[in-house]
mmCIF file as gemmi writes it, N, C-alpha and C atoms, coordinates in Angstrom:
data_model
loop_
_atom_site.group_PDB
_atom_site.id
_atom_site.type_symbol
_atom_site.label_atom_id
_atom_site.label_alt_id
_atom_site.label_comp_id
_atom_site.label_asym_id
_atom_site.label_entity_id
_atom_site.label_seq_id
_atom_site.pdbx_PDB_ins_code
_atom_site.Cartn_x
_atom_site.Cartn_y
_atom_site.Cartn_z
_atom_site.occupancy
_atom_site.B_iso_or_equiv
_atom_site.pdbx_formal_charge
_atom_site.auth_seq_id
_atom_site.auth_asym_id
_atom_site.pdbx_PDB_model_num
ATOM 1 N N . UNK Axp A 1 ? 23.941 -2.883 27.207 1 0 ? 1 A 1
ATOM 2 C CA . UNK Axp A 1 ? 22.62 -2.968 27.817 1 0 ? 1 A 1
ATOM 3 C C . UNK Axp A 1 ? 22.724 -3.842 29.061 1 0 ? 1 A 1
ATOM 4 N N . UNK Axp A 2 ? 22.055 -3.446 30.098 1 0 ? 2 A 1
ATOM 5 C CA . UNK Axp A 2 ? 22.079 -4.21 31.345 1 0 ? 2 A 1
ATOM 6 C C . UNK Axp A 2 ? 21.387 -5.555 31.143 1 0 ? 2 A 1
ATOM 7 N N . UNK Axp A 3 ? 21.899 -6.538 31.856 1 0 ? 3 A 1
ATOM 8 C CA . UNK Axp A 3 ? 21.349 -7.879 31.694 1 0 ? 3 A 1
ATOM 9 C C . UNK Axp A 3 ? 19.98 -8.033 32.277 1 0 ? 3 A 1
ATOM 10 N N . UNK Axp A 4 ? 19.529 -7.076 33.114 1 0 ? 4 A 1
ATOM 11 C CA . UNK Axp A 4 ? 18.194 -7.179 33.663 1 0 ? 4 A 1
ATOM 12 C C . UNK Axp A 4 ? 17.156 -6.468 32.781 1 0 ? 4 A 1
ATOM 13 N N . UNK Axp A 5 ? 17.601 -5.854 31.703 1 0 ? 5 A 1
ATOM 14 C CA . UNK Axp A 5 ? 16.712 -5.189 30.751 1 0 ? 5 A 1
ATOM 15 C C . UNK Axp A 5 ? 16.27 -6.17 29.676 1 0 ? 5 A 1
ATOM 16 N N . UNK Axp A 6 ? 15.071 -5.999 29.137 1 0 ? 6 A 1
ATOM 17 C CA . UNK Axp A 6 ? 14.647 -6.84 28.032 1 0 ? 6 A 1
ATOM 18 C C . UNK Axp A 6 ? 15.601 -6.672 26.827 1 0 ? 6 A 1
ATOM 19 N N . UNK Axp A 7 ? 15.777 -7.731 26.087 1 0 ? 7 A 1
ATOM 20 C CA . UNK Axp A 7 ? 16.628 -7.709 24.909 1 0 ? 7 A 1
ATOM 21 C C . UNK Axp A 7 ? 15.903 -6.994 23.777 1 0 ? 7 A 1
ATOM 22 N N . UNK Axp A 8 ? 16.638 -6.247 22.988 1 0 ? 8 A 1
ATOM 23 C CA . UNK Axp A 8 ? 16.073 -5.609 21.801 1 0 ? 8 A 1
ATOM 24 C C . UNK Axp A 8 ? 16.241 -6.526 20.585 1 0 ? 8 A 1
ATOM 25 N N . UNK Axp A 9 ? 15.509 -6.21 19.541 1 0 ? 9 A 1
ATOM 26 C CA . UNK Axp A 9 ? 15.63 -6.989 18.302 1 0 ? 9 A 1
ATOM 27 C C . UNK Axp A 9 ? 17.062 -6.919 17.765 1 0 ? 9 A 1
ATOM 28 N N . UNK Axp A 10 ? 17.673 -5.739 17.808 1 0 ? 10 A 1
ATOM 29 C CA . UNK Axp A 10 ? 19.034 -5.595 17.325 1 0 ? 10 A 1
ATOM 30 C C . UNK Axp A 10 ? 20.008 -6.473 18.106 1 0 ? 10 A 1
ATOM 31 N N . UNK Axp A 11 ? 19.848 -6.511 19.425 1 0 ? 11 A 1
ATOM 32 C CA . UNK Axp A 11 ? 20.701 -7.384 20.24 1 0 ? 11 A 1
ATOM 33 C C . UNK Axp A 11 ? 20.527 -8.842 19.828 1 0 ? 11 A 1
ATOM 34 N N . UNK Axp A 12 ? 19.27 -9.271 19.633 1 0 ? 12 A 1
ATOM 35 C CA . UNK Axp A 12 ? 19.011 -10.636 19.25 1 0 ? 12 A 1
ATOM 36 C C . UNK Axp A 12 ? 19.714 -10.963 17.948 1 0 ? 12 A 1
ATOM 37 N N . UNK Axp A 13 ? 19.599 -10.098 16.956 1 0 ? 13 A 1
ATOM 38 C CA . UNK Axp A 13 ? 20.245 -10.339 15.659 1 0 ? 13 A 1
ATOM 39 C C . UNK Axp A 13 ? 21.761 -10.474 15.843 1 0 ? 13 A 1
ATOM 40 N N . UNK Axp A 14 ? 22.332 -9.621 16.702 1 0 ? 14 A 1
ATOM 41 C CA . UNK Axp A 14 ? 23.79 -9.664 16.921 1 0 ? 14 A 1
ATOM 42 C C . UNK Axp A 14 ? 24.22 -10.931 17.648 1 0 ? 14 A 1
ATOM 43 N N . UNK Axp A 15 ? 23.323 -11.52 18.428 1 0 ? 15 A 1
ATOM 44 C CA . UNK Axp A 15 ? 23.673 -12.699 19.239 1 0 ? 15 A 1
ATOM 45 C C . UNK Axp A 15 ? 23.186 -14.027 18.677 1 0 ? 15 A 1
ATOM 46 N N . UNK Axp A 16 ? 22.481 -14.004 17.545 1 0 ? 16 A 1
ATOM 47 C CA . UNK Axp A 16 ? 21.843 -15.226 17.049 1 0 ? 16 A 1
ATOM 48 C C . UNK Axp A 16 ? 22.858 -16.352 16.788 1 0 ? 16 A 1
ATOM 49 N N . UNK Axp A 17 ? 24.019 -16.013 16.259 1 0 ? 17 A 1
ATOM 50 C CA . UNK Axp A 17 ? 25.002 -17.063 15.967 1 0 ? 17 A 1
ATOM 51 C C . UNK Axp A 17 ? 25.486 -17.718 17.272 1 0 ? 17 A 1
ATOM 52 N N . UNK Axp A 18 ? 25.814 -16.908 18.26 1 0 ? 18 A 1
ATOM 53 C CA . UNK Axp A 18 ? 26.235 -17.467 19.533 1 0 ? 18 A 1
ATOM 54 C C . UNK Axp A 18 ? 25.116 -18.309 20.146 1 0 ? 18 A 1
ATOM 55 N N . UNK Axp A 19 ? 23.872 -17.852 20.015 1 0 ? 19 A 1
ATOM 56 C CA . UNK Axp A 19 ? 22.749 -18.615 20.563 1 0 ? 19 A 1
ATOM 57 C C . UNK Axp A 19 ? 22.647 -19.971 19.877 1 0 ? 19 A 1
ATOM 58 N N . UNK Axp A 20 ? 22.706 -19.97 18.561 1 0 ? 20 A 1
ATOM 59 C CA . UNK Axp A 20 ? 22.578 -21.229 17.805 1 0 ? 20 A 1
ATOM 60 C C . UNK Axp A 20 ? 23.734 -22.175 18.081 1 0 ? 20 A 1
ATOM 61 N N . UNK Axp A 21 ? 24.902 -21.633 18.398 1 0 ? 21 A 1
ATOM 62 C CA . UNK Axp A 21 ? 26.061 -22.463 18.7 1 0 ? 21 A 1
ATOM 63 C C . UNK Axp A 21 ? 26.126 -22.848 20.182 1 0 ? 21 A 1
ATOM 64 N N . UNK Axp A 22 ? 25.15 -22.39 20.99 1 0 ? 22 A 1
ATOM 65 C CA . UNK Axp A 22 ? 25.15 -22.7 22.406 1 0 ? 22 A 1
ATOM 66 C C . UNK Axp A 22 ? 26.245 -22.002 23.172 1 0 ? 22 A 1
ATOM 67 N N . UNK Axp A 23 ? 26.691 -20.855 22.654 1 0 ? 23 A 1
ATOM 68 C CA . UNK Axp A 23 ? 27.827 -20.145 23.268 1 0 ? 23 A 1
ATOM 69 C C . UNK Axp A 23 ? 27.407 -18.971 24.138 1 0 ? 23 A 1
ATOM 70 N N . UNK Axp A 24 ? 26.113 -18.699 24.258 1 0 ? 24 A 1
ATOM 71 C CA . UNK Axp A 24 ? 25.692 -17.595 25.12 1 0 ? 24 A 1
ATOM 72 C C . UNK Axp A 24 ? 25.725 -18.017 26.586 1 0 ? 24 A 1
ATOM 73 N N . UNK Axp A 25 ? 26.154 -17.129 27.46 1 0 ? 25 A 1
ATOM 74 C CA . UNK Axp A 25 ? 26.042 -17.411 28.89 1 0 ? 25 A 1
ATOM 75 C C . UNK Axp A 25 ? 24.557 -17.649 29.232 1 0 ? 25 A 1
ATOM 76 N N . UNK Axp A 26 ? 24.282 -18.419 30.273 1 0 ? 26 A 1
ATOM 77 C CA . UNK Axp A 26 ? 22.883 -18.719 30.609 1 0 ? 26 A 1
ATOM 78 C C . UNK Axp A 26 ? 21.971 -17.513 30.75 1 0 ? 26 A 1
ATOM 79 N N . UNK Axp A 27 ? 22.456 -16.445 31.356 1 0 ? 27 A 1
ATOM 80 C CA . UNK Axp A 27 ? 21.61 -15.259 31.553 1 0 ? 27 A 1
ATOM 81 C C . UNK Axp A 27 ? 21.268 -14.613 30.195 1 0 ? 27 A 1
ATOM 82 N N . UNK Axp A 28 ? 22.223 -14.567 29.282 1 0 ? 28 A 1
ATOM 83 C CA . UNK Axp A 28 ? 21.974 -13.99 27.958 1 0 ? 28 A 1
ATOM 84 C C . UNK Axp A 28 ? 21.039 -14.894 27.161 1 0 ? 28 A 1
ATOM 85 N N . UNK Axp A 29 ? 21.225 -16.212 27.277 1 0 ? 29 A 1
ATOM 86 C CA . UNK Axp A 29 ? 20.32 -17.134 26.568 1 0 ? 29 A 1
ATOM 87 C C . UNK Axp A 29 ? 18.892 -16.974 27.086 1 0 ? 29 A 1
ATOM 88 N N . UNK Axp A 30 ? 18.744 -16.75 28.375 1 0 ? 30 A 1
ATOM 89 C CA . UNK Axp A 30 ? 17.398 -16.55 28.946 1 0 ? 30 A 1
ATOM 90 C C . UNK Axp A 30 ? 16.785 -15.256 28.415 1 0 ? 30 A 1
ATOM 91 N N . UNK Axp A 31 ? 17.574 -14.182 28.337 1 0 ? 31 A 1
ATOM 92 C CA . UNK Axp A 31 ? 17.067 -12.935 27.752 1 0 ? 31 A 1
ATOM 93 C C . UNK Axp A 31 ? 16.678 -13.102 26.296 1 0 ? 31 A 1
ATOM 94 N N . UNK Axp A 32 ? 17.511 -13.853 25.558 1 0 ? 32 A 1
ATOM 95 C CA . UNK Axp A 32 ? 17.241 -14.131 24.159 1 0 ? 32 A 1
ATOM 96 C C . UNK Axp A 32 ? 15.904 -14.863 24.012 1 0 ? 32 A 1
ATOM 97 N N . UNK Axp A 33 ? 15.729 -15.918 24.789 1 0 ? 33 A 1
ATOM 98 C CA . UNK Axp A 33 ? 14.503 -16.701 24.705 1 0 ? 33 A 1
ATOM 99 C C . UNK Axp A 33 ? 13.281 -15.934 25.198 1 0 ? 33 A 1
ATOM 100 N N . UNK Axp A 34 ? 13.466 -15.071 26.194 1 0 ? 34 A 1
ATOM 101 C CA . UNK Axp A 34 ? 12.341 -14.238 26.671 1 0 ? 34 A 1
ATOM 102 C C . UNK Axp A 34 ? 11.912 -13.272 25.569 1 0 ? 34 A 1
ATOM 103 N N . UNK Axp A 35 ? 12.86 -12.743 24.832 1 0 ? 35 A 1
ATOM 104 C CA . UNK Axp A 35 ? 12.523 -11.829 23.738 1 0 ? 35 A 1
ATOM 105 C C . UNK Axp A 35 ? 11.724 -12.573 22.68 1 0 ? 35 A 1
ATOM 106 N N . UNK Axp A 36 ? 12.115 -13.803 22.366 1 0 ? 36 A 1
ATOM 107 C CA . UNK Axp A 36 ? 11.404 -14.588 21.352 1 0 ? 36 A 1
ATOM 108 C C . UNK Axp A 36 ? 9.948 -14.785 21.715 1 0 ? 36 A 1
ATOM 109 N N . UNK Axp A 37 ? 9.654 -14.943 23.003 1 0 ? 37 A 1
ATOM 110 C CA . UNK Axp A 37 ? 8.288 -15.158 23.457 1 0 ? 37 A 1
ATOM 111 C C . UNK Axp A 37 ? 7.383 -13.986 23.052 1 0 ? 37 A 1
ATOM 112 N N . UNK Axp A 38 ? 7.946 -12.768 23.128 1 0 ? 38 A 1
ATOM 113 C CA . UNK Axp A 38 ? 7.124 -11.595 22.879 1 0 ? 38 A 1
ATOM 114 C C . UNK Axp A 38 ? 7.3 -10.969 21.495 1 0 ? 38 A 1
ATOM 115 N N . UNK Axp A 39 ? 8.17 -11.537 20.653 1 0 ? 39 A 1
ATOM 116 C CA . UNK Axp A 39 ? 8.45 -10.884 19.369 1 0 ? 39 A 1
ATOM 117 C C . UNK Axp A 39 ? 8.293 -11.874 18.214 1 0 ? 39 A 1
ATOM 118 N N . UNK Axp A 40 ? 7.158 -11.829 17.56 1 0 ? 40 A 1
ATOM 119 C CA . UNK Axp A 40 ? 6.943 -12.752 16.426 1 0 ? 40 A 1
ATOM 120 C C . UNK Axp A 40 ? 7.933 -12.534 15.274 1 0 ? 40 A 1
ATOM 121 N N . UNK Axp A 41 ? 8.397 -11.316 15.101 1 0 ? 41 A 1
ATOM 122 C CA . UNK Axp A 41 ? 9.335 -11.037 14.004 1 0 ? 41 A 1
ATOM 123 C C . UNK Axp A 41 ? 10.675 -11.739 14.251 1 0 ? 41 A 1
ATOM 124 N N . UNK Axp A 42 ? 11.145 -11.715 15.473 1 0 ? 42 A 1
ATOM 125 C CA . UNK Axp A 42 ? 12.405 -12.39 15.809 1 0 ? 42 A 1
ATOM 126 C C . UNK Axp A 42 ? 12.243 -13.904 15.759 1 0 ? 42 A 1
ATOM 127 N N . UNK Axp A 43 ? 11.054 -14.402 16.074 1 0 ? 43 A 1
ATOM 128 C CA . UNK Axp A 43 ? 10.827 -15.849 15.942 1 0 ? 43 A 1
ATOM 129 C C . UNK Axp A 43 ? 10.947 -16.258 14.471 1 0 ? 43 A 1
ATOM 130 N N . UNK Axp A 44 ? 10.386 -15.441 13.583 1 0 ? 44 A 1
ATOM 131 C CA . UNK Axp A 44 ? 10.497 -15.712 12.146 1 0 ? 44 A 1
ATOM 132 C C . UNK Axp A 44 ? 11.979 -15.644 11.722 1 0 ? 44 A 1
ATOM 133 N N . UNK Axp A 45 ? 12.69 -14.63 12.19 1 0 ? 45 A 1
ATOM 134 C CA . UNK Axp A 45 ? 14.107 -14.495 11.867 1 0 ? 45 A 1
ATOM 135 C C . UNK Axp A 45 ? 14.891 -15.716 12.309 1 0 ? 45 A 1
ATOM 136 N N . UNK Axp A 46 ? 14.657 -16.173 13.535 1 0 ? 46 A 1
ATOM 137 C CA . UNK Axp A 46 ? 15.353 -17.362 14.04 1 0 ? 46 A 1
ATOM 138 C C . UNK Axp A 46 ? 15.027 -18.579 13.196 1 0 ? 46 A 1
ATOM 139 N N . UNK Axp A 47 ? 13.769 -18.747 12.825 1 0 ? 47 A 1
ATOM 140 C CA . UNK Axp A 47 ? 13.388 -19.877 11.98 1 0 ? 47 A 1
ATOM 141 C C . UNK Axp A 47 ? 14.071 -19.778 10.611 1 0 ? 47 A 1
ATOM 142 N N . UNK Axp A 48 ? 14.163 -18.564 10.064 1 0 ? 48 A 1
ATOM 143 C CA . UNK Axp A 48 ? 14.865 -18.401 8.792 1 0 ? 48 A 1
ATOM 144 C C . UNK Axp A 48 ? 16.332 -18.797 8.925 1 0 ? 48 A 1
ATOM 145 N N . UNK Axp A 49 ? 16.941 -18.467 10.043 1 0 ? 49 A 1
ATOM 146 C CA . UNK Axp A 49 ? 18.348 -18.868 10.27 1 0 ? 49 A 1
ATOM 147 C C . UNK Axp A 49 ? 18.464 -20.367 10.336 1 0 ? 49 A 1
ATOM 148 N N . UNK Axp A 50 ? 17.526 -21.038 11.035 1 0 ? 50 A 1
ATOM 149 C CA . UNK Axp A 50 ? 17.532 -22.507 11.098 1 0 ? 50 A 1
ATOM 150 C C . UNK Axp A 50 ? 17.391 -23.094 9.696 1 0 ? 50 A 1
ATOM 151 N N . UNK Axp A 51 ? 16.458 -22.567 8.905 1 0 ? 51 A 1
ATOM 152 C CA . UNK Axp A 51 ? 16.245 -23.075 7.544 1 0 ? 51 A 1
ATOM 153 C C . UNK Axp A 51 ? 17.474 -22.884 6.678 1 0 ? 51 A 1
ATOM 154 N N . UNK Axp A 52 ? 18.128 -21.739 6.802 1 0 ? 52 A 1
ATOM 155 C CA . UNK Axp A 52 ? 19.337 -21.46 6.026 1 0 ? 52 A 1
ATOM 156 C C . UNK Axp A 52 ? 20.452 -22.432 6.395 1 0 ? 52 A 1
ATOM 157 N N . UNK Axp A 53 ? 20.617 -22.662 7.675 1 0 ? 53 A 1
ATOM 158 C CA . UNK Axp A 53 ? 21.659 -23.593 8.114 1 0 ? 53 A 1
ATOM 159 C C . UNK Axp A 53 ? 21.389 -25.004 7.583 1 0 ? 53 A 1
ATOM 160 N N . UNK Axp A 54 ? 20.131 -25.429 7.685 1 0 ? 54 A 1
ATOM 161 C CA . UNK Axp A 54 ? 19.781 -26.753 7.165 1 0 ? 54 A 1
ATOM 162 C C . UNK Axp A 54 ? 19.985 -26.853 5.657 1 0 ? 54 A 1
ATOM 163 N N . UNK Axp A 55 ? 19.623 -25.777 4.932 1 0 ? 55 A 1
ATOM 164 C CA . UNK Axp A 55 ? 19.741 -25.788 3.476 1 0 ? 55 A 1
ATOM 165 C C . UNK Axp A 55 ? 21.195 -25.787 3.011 1 0 ? 55 A 1
ATOM 166 N N . UNK Axp A 56 ? 22.02 -25.059 3.702 1 0 ? 56 A 1
ATOM 167 C CA . UNK Axp A 56 ? 23.409 -24.928 3.262 1 0 ? 56 A 1
ATOM 168 C C . UNK Axp A 56 ? 24.328 -26.004 3.831 1 0 ? 56 A 1
ATOM 169 N N . UNK Axp A 57 ? 23.936 -26.555 4.966 1 0 ? 57 A 1
ATOM 170 C CA . UNK Axp A 57 ? 24.823 -27.515 5.601 1 0 ? 57 A 1
ATOM 171 C C . UNK Axp A 57 ? 26.083 -26.794 6.055 1 0 ? 57 A 1
ATOM 172 N N . UNK Axp A 58 ? 27.098 -27.545 6.273 1 0 ? 58 A 1
ATOM 173 C CA . UNK Axp A 58 ? 28.371 -26.946 6.705 1 0 ? 58 A 1
ATOM 174 C C . UNK Axp A 58 ? 29.34 -26.925 5.524 1 0 ? 58 A 1
ATOM 175 N N . UNK Axp A 59 ? 29.82 -25.762 5.234 1 0 ? 59 A 1
ATOM 176 C CA . UNK Axp A 59 ? 30.813 -25.607 4.166 1 0 ? 59 A 1
ATOM 177 C C . UNK Axp A 59 ? 32.204 -25.6 4.788 1 0 ? 59 A 1
ATOM 178 N N . UNK Axp A 60 ? 33.158 -26.27 4.158 1 0 ? 60 A 1
ATOM 179 C CA . UNK Axp A 60 ? 34.512 -26.198 4.676 1 0 ? 60 A 1
ATOM 180 C C . UNK Axp A 60 ? 35.052 -24.77 4.551 1 0 ? 60 A 1
ATOM 181 N N . UNK Axp A 61 ? 35.989 -24.429 5.403 1 0 ? 61 A 1
ATOM 182 C CA . UNK Axp A 61 ? 36.536 -23.05 5.457 1 0 ? 61 A 1
ATOM 183 C C . UNK Axp A 61 ? 37.105 -22.618 4.109 1 0 ? 61 A 1
ATOM 184 N N . UNK Axp A 62 ? 37.636 -23.536 3.349 1 0 ? 62 A 1
ATOM 185 C CA . UNK Axp A 62 ? 38.248 -23.165 2.076 1 0 ? 62 A 1
ATOM 186 C C . UNK Axp A 62 ? 37.271 -23.258 0.904 1 0 ? 62 A 1
ATOM 187 N N . UNK Axp A 63 ? 35.961 -23.333 1.165 1 0 ? 63 A 1
ATOM 188 C CA . UNK Axp A 63 ? 34.984 -23.457 0.112 1 0 ? 63 A 1
ATOM 189 C C . UNK Axp A 63 ? 34.843 -22.172 -0.712 1 0 ? 63 A 1
ATOM 190 N N . UNK Axp A 64 ? 35.12 -21.034 -0.118 1 0 ? 64 A 1
ATOM 191 C CA . UNK Axp A 64 ? 35.05 -19.77 -0.84 1 0 ? 64 A 1
ATOM 192 C C . UNK Axp A 64 ? 36.423 -19.392 -1.366 1 0 ? 64 A 1
ATOM 193 N N . UNK Axp A 65 ? 36.479 -18.871 -2.579 1 0 ? 65 A 1
ATOM 194 C CA . UNK Axp A 65 ? 37.754 -18.381 -3.086 1 0 ? 65 A 1
ATOM 195 C C . UNK Axp A 65 ? 38.253 -17.226 -2.216 1 0 ? 65 A 1
ATOM 196 N N . UNK Axp A 66 ? 39.556 -17.063 -2.133 1 0 ? 66 A 1
ATOM 197 C CA . UNK Axp A 66 ? 40.155 -16.018 -1.301 1 0 ? 66 A 1
ATOM 198 C C . UNK Axp A 66 ? 39.625 -14.64 -1.659 1 0 ? 66 A 1
ATOM 199 N N . UNK Axp A 67 ? 39.413 -14.377 -2.94 1 0 ? 67 A 1
ATOM 200 C CA . UNK Axp A 67 ? 38.911 -13.067 -3.371 1 0 ? 67 A 1
ATOM 201 C C . UNK Axp A 67 ? 37.507 -12.807 -2.818 1 0 ? 67 A 1
ATOM 202 N N . UNK Axp A 68 ? 36.672 -13.852 -2.791 1 0 ? 68 A 1
ATOM 203 C CA . UNK Axp A 68 ? 35.322 -13.69 -2.234 1 0 ? 68 A 1
ATOM 204 C C . UNK Axp A 68 ? 35.377 -13.408 -0.74 1 0 ? 68 A 1
ATOM 205 N N . UNK Axp A 69 ? 36.253 -14.099 -0.045 1 0 ? 69 A 1
ATOM 206 C CA . UNK Axp A 69 ? 36.415 -13.888 1.405 1 0 ? 69 A 1
ATOM 207 C C . UNK Axp A 69 ? 36.844 -12.446 1.644 1 0 ? 69 A 1
ATOM 208 N N . UNK Axp A 70 ? 37.806 -11.955 0.866 1 0 ? 70 A 1
ATOM 209 C CA . UNK Axp A 70 ? 38.285 -10.578 1.049 1 0 ? 70 A 1
ATOM 210 C C . UNK Axp A 70 ? 37.174 -9.571 0.753 1 0 ? 70 A 1
ATOM 211 N N . UNK Axp A 71 ? 36.377 -9.809 -0.27 1 0 ? 71 A 1
ATOM 212 C CA . UNK Axp A 71 ? 35.251 -8.922 -0.593 1 0 ? 71 A 1
ATOM 213 C C . UNK Axp A 71 ? 34.265 -8.869 0.571 1 0 ? 71 A 1
ATOM 214 N N . UNK Axp A 72 ? 33.923 -10.028 1.12 1 0 ? 72 A 1
ATOM 215 C CA . UNK Axp A 72 ? 33.012 -10.076 2.264 1 0 ? 72 A 1
ATOM 216 C C . UNK Axp A 72 ? 33.585 -9.34 3.457 1 0 ? 72 A 1
ATOM 217 N N . UNK Axp A 73 ? 34.871 -9.528 3.749 1 0 ? 73 A 1
ATOM 218 C CA . UNK Axp A 73 ? 35.51 -8.866 4.874 1 0 ? 73 A 1
ATOM 219 C C . UNK Axp A 73 ? 35.515 -7.352 4.679 1 0 ? 73 A 1
ATOM 220 N N . UNK Axp A 74 ? 35.717 -6.897 3.463 1 0 ? 74 A 1
ATOM 221 C CA . UNK Axp A 74 ? 35.671 -5.46 3.204 1 0 ? 74 A 1
ATOM 222 C C . UNK Axp A 74 ? 34.299 -4.885 3.476 1 0 ? 74 A 1
ATOM 223 N N . UNK Axp A 75 ? 33.267 -5.607 3.102 1 0 ? 75 A 1
ATOM 224 C CA . UNK Axp A 75 ? 31.897 -5.151 3.381 1 0 ? 75 A 1
ATOM 225 C C . UNK Axp A 75 ? 31.649 -5.087 4.876 1 0 ? 75 A 1
ATOM 226 N N . UNK Axp A 76 ? 32.09 -6.095 5.606 1 0 ? 76 A 1
ATOM 227 C CA . UNK Axp A 76 ? 31.883 -6.11 7.055 1 0 ? 76 A 1
ATOM 228 C C . UNK Axp A 76 ? 32.685 -5.028 7.76 1 0 ? 76 A 1
ATOM 229 N N . UNK Axp A 77 ? 33.86 -4.721 7.253 1 0 ? 77 A 1
ATOM 230 C CA . UNK Axp A 77 ? 34.674 -3.648 7.861 1 0 ? 77 A 1
ATOM 231 C C . UNK Axp A 77 ? 33.948 -2.305 7.765 1 0 ? 77 A 1
ATOM 232 N N . UNK Axp A 78 ? 33.174 -2.135 6.724 1 0 ? 78 A 1
ATOM 233 C CA . UNK Axp A 78 ? 32.465 -0.88 6.532 1 0 ? 78 A 1
ATOM 234 C C . UNK Axp A 78 ? 31.116 -0.803 7.234 1 0 ? 78 A 1
ATOM 235 N N . UNK Axp A 79 ? 30.697 -1.927 7.819 1 0 ? 79 A 1
ATOM 236 C CA . UNK Axp A 79 ? 29.387 -1.962 8.479 1 0 ? 79 A 1
ATOM 237 C C . UNK Axp A 79 ? 29.46 -1.28 9.828 1 0 ? 79 A 1
ATOM 238 N N . UNK Axp A 80 ? 28.445 -0.498 10.119 1 0 ? 80 A 1
ATOM 239 C CA . UNK Axp A 80 ? 28.347 0.154 11.428 1 0 ? 80 A 1
ATOM 240 C C . UNK Axp A 80 ? 26.949 -0.075 11.98 1 0 ? 80 A 1
ATOM 241 N N . UNK Axp A 81 ? 26.863 -0.059 13.29 1 0 ? 81 A 1
ATOM 242 C CA . UNK Axp A 81 ? 25.565 -0.16 13.942 1 0 ? 81 A 1
ATOM 243 C C . UNK Axp A 81 ? 24.822 1.153 13.774 1 0 ? 81 A 1
ATOM 244 N N . UNK Axp A 82 ? 23.563 1.055 13.567 1 0 ? 82 A 1
ATOM 245 C CA . UNK Axp A 82 ? 22.731 2.25 13.442 1 0 ? 82 A 1
ATOM 246 C C . UNK Axp A 82 ? 21.777 2.314 14.578 1 0 ? 82 A 1
């Protein structure tokens, strides 16, 4: 999608982690924030992400058993954009 086009909800969901980590380029962060102004559903989604992060805190990388990590990776490998 062109950077001068409004961001879609799907794009926001795909970029939320980078946004929360401060890793989006300034132009993308501006598009992200502009979308939030006009989309109450994405504002709720972002707040849910904030709440989840606060509730879970930071888990060390080895907190999940290797089998659980592999199961999650298998699910993600099968995920496709619709």
